[in-house]
C-alpha positions in Angstrom: -44.9 -10.2 -76.4 -41.7 -9.0 -74.6 -39.4 -11.3 -72.8 -37.4 -10.7 -69.6 -34.4 -12.8 -68.7 -32.5 -12.7 -65.4 -30.0 -14.7 -63.6 -30.6 -15.8 -60.0 -28.6 -17.7 -57.4 -29.7 -21.4 -57.4 -31.0 -21.1 -53.8 -33.2 -18.1 -54.7 -34.5 -19.8 -57.8 -35.5 -22.9 -55.8 -37.2 -20.8 -53.1 -39.1 -18.8 -55.7 -40.2 -22.0 -57.6 -41.5 -23.4 -54.3 -43.5 -20.2 -53.7 -44.7 -20.1 -57.3 -45.9 -23.8 -57.4 -48.9 -22.9 -55.3 -49.7 -19.9 -57.5 -49.8 -21.5 -61.0 -46.1 -21.8 -61.7 -43.1 -19.5 -62.3 -44.4 -17.6 -65.3 -47.9 -17.0 -64.0 -46.6 -15.9 -60.5 -44.0 -13.6 -62.1 -46.8 -11.9 -64.3 -48.9 -11.5 -61.2 -46.1 -9.8 -59.3 -45.2 -7.6 -62.3 -48.8 -6.5 -62.8 -49.1 -5.5 -59.1 -45.8 -3.6 -59.4 -47.0 -1.9 -62.6 -50.0 -0.5 -60.7 -47.9 1.3 -58.2 -47.0 4.9 -59.2 -43.5 5.1 -60.7 -40.9 7.1 -58.8 -39.6 10.2 -60.4 -36.3 9.4 -62.2 -33.3 11.0 -60.5 -31.7 13.5 -62.8 -28.1 12.4 -63.7 -25.3 14.5 -65.0 -25.7 15.4 -68.7 -24.3 12.8 -71.0 -24.2 10.2 -68.2 -26.5 7.7 -70.0 -24.9 4.5 -71.1 -25.9 1.6 -73.3 -25.5 -2.1 -72.7 -23.3 -4.3 -74.9 -23.6 -8.0 -74.8 -20.8 -10.3 -76.0 -20.8 -14.1 -76.5 -17.4 -15.6 -76.0 -16.1 -19.2 -76.2 -15.2 -20.8 -72.8 -11.5 -20.5 -73.7 -11.9 -16.7 -74.5 -13.9 -16.1 -71.4 -11.3 -17.8 -69.3 -8.5 -15.8 -70.9 -10.5 -12.5 -70.5 -11.2 -13.3 -66.8 -7.5 -14.0 -66.2 -6.4 -10.8 -68.0 -8.9 -8.8 -66.0 -7.9 -10.3 -62.7 -4.2 -9.6 -63.5 -5.1 -5.9 -64.1 -7.2 -5.8 -60.9 -10.4 -5.3 -62.7 -13.7 -7.1 -63.2 -14.1 -8.6 -66.7 -16.7 -6.0 -67.6 -14.4 -3.2 -66.4 -11.5 -4.6 -68.4 -13.5 -5.0 -71.6 -14.9 -1.4 -71.2 -11.4 -0.1 -70.6 -10.1 -1.8 -73.7 -12.9 -0.3 -75.8 -12.4 3.1 -74.3 -8.7 3.0 -75.0 -9.4 2.1 -78.7 -12.1 4.8 -79.1 -10.5 7.6 -77.2 -6.8 6.8 -77.3 -6.4 7.7 -73.6 -4.8 5.9 -70.6 -6.9 3.4 -68.9 -5.7 3.0 -65.3 -6.5 0.1 -63.1 -7.0 0.9 -59.4 -3.4 -0.1 -58.4 -2.0 2.0 -61.3 -4.1 5.0 -60.3 -2.9 4.7 -56.7 0.7 4.5 -57.9 0.2 7.5 -60.0 -1.3 9.4 -57.1 1.8 8.4 -55.0 4.2 9.7 -57.7 2.2 13.0 -57.9 2.4 13.4 -54.1 6.1 12.9 -54.2 6.6 15.4 -57.0 4.5 17.9 -55.1 6.6 17.4 -51.9 9.8 17.9 -53.9 8.4 21.1 -55.5 7.6 22.5 -52.0 11.1 21.8 -50.9 12.6 23.5 -54.0 10.4 26.5 -53.4 11.6 26.8 -49.8 15.2 26.6 -50.9 14.7 29.2 -53.6 13.0 31.5 -51.1 15.9 31.1 -48.7 18.4 31.8 -51.5 16.6 34.9 -52.5 16.2 36.3 -49.0 19.5 35.4 -47.3 23.0 36.4 -47.8 25.0 33.2 -47.5 28.6 32.4 -47.2 30.2 30.5 -50.0 30.1 27.0 -48.5 26.5 27.3 -47.4 25.5 28.5 -50.8 27.3 25.6 -52.4 25.4 23.2 -50.1 22.1 24.7 -51.1 23.0 24.5 -54.8 24.0 20.8 -54.4 20.6 20.2 -52.7 18.8 21.7 -55.6 20.8 19.6 -58.0 19.8 16.5 -56.0 16.1 17.5 -56.2 16.4 18.0 -59.9 17.8 14.5 -60.4 15.0 13.1 -58.2 12.3 14.9 -60.1 13.8 13.7 -63.4 13.8 10.1 -62.1 10.1 10.4 -61.1 9.2 11.9 -64.5 11.0 9.0 -66.2 8.9 6.6 -64.1 5.8 8.4 -65.1 6.8 8.2 -68.8 7.5 4.5 -68.4 4.1 4.0 -66.7 2.2 5.8 -69.4 4.1 4.0 -72.2 3.4 0.6 -70.5 -0.2 1.4 -70.0 -0.6 2.5 -73.7 1.3 -0.6 -74.8 -0.9 -2.9 -72.7 -4.1 -1.6 -74.3 -2.7 -1.5 -77.8 -3.4 -4.0 -80.5 0.1 -5.6 -80.5 0.2 -8.7 -78.3 
């Protein structure tokens, strides 16, 4: 015989037990409900993207380990299941695992680099199409050098973020 196990809020469990008491108890009432549900035609499963199937992994941890896992996940801005899955994915695939705040920061850096690139293209276009006096040309060249330094700073920040992310999910503590 198969066994189903589920967790319910205490209030819902009490209300269900009250309803089941008049119908032969919790197990009997659940079987009755399930038999009725099994008689109904099953809906067609929605097709998902290929390879989208997932499997469930269950872990048993000591109270101390669970407390530490929850604290670590909260610190990363993730649920404990998301954190554990990210850790496993990092080990299996060797790729970055970004938390939502990290992903938002990365999007911000990308946006800034894009903005700087647009400015550099505008300056280059102006240099190619205009004949400029010496002091104006020197000013434009200085602006390009400033943008170059800013881009290098942002790229260094990205390198630091990637290295920090990889170090966080690595085996060294």
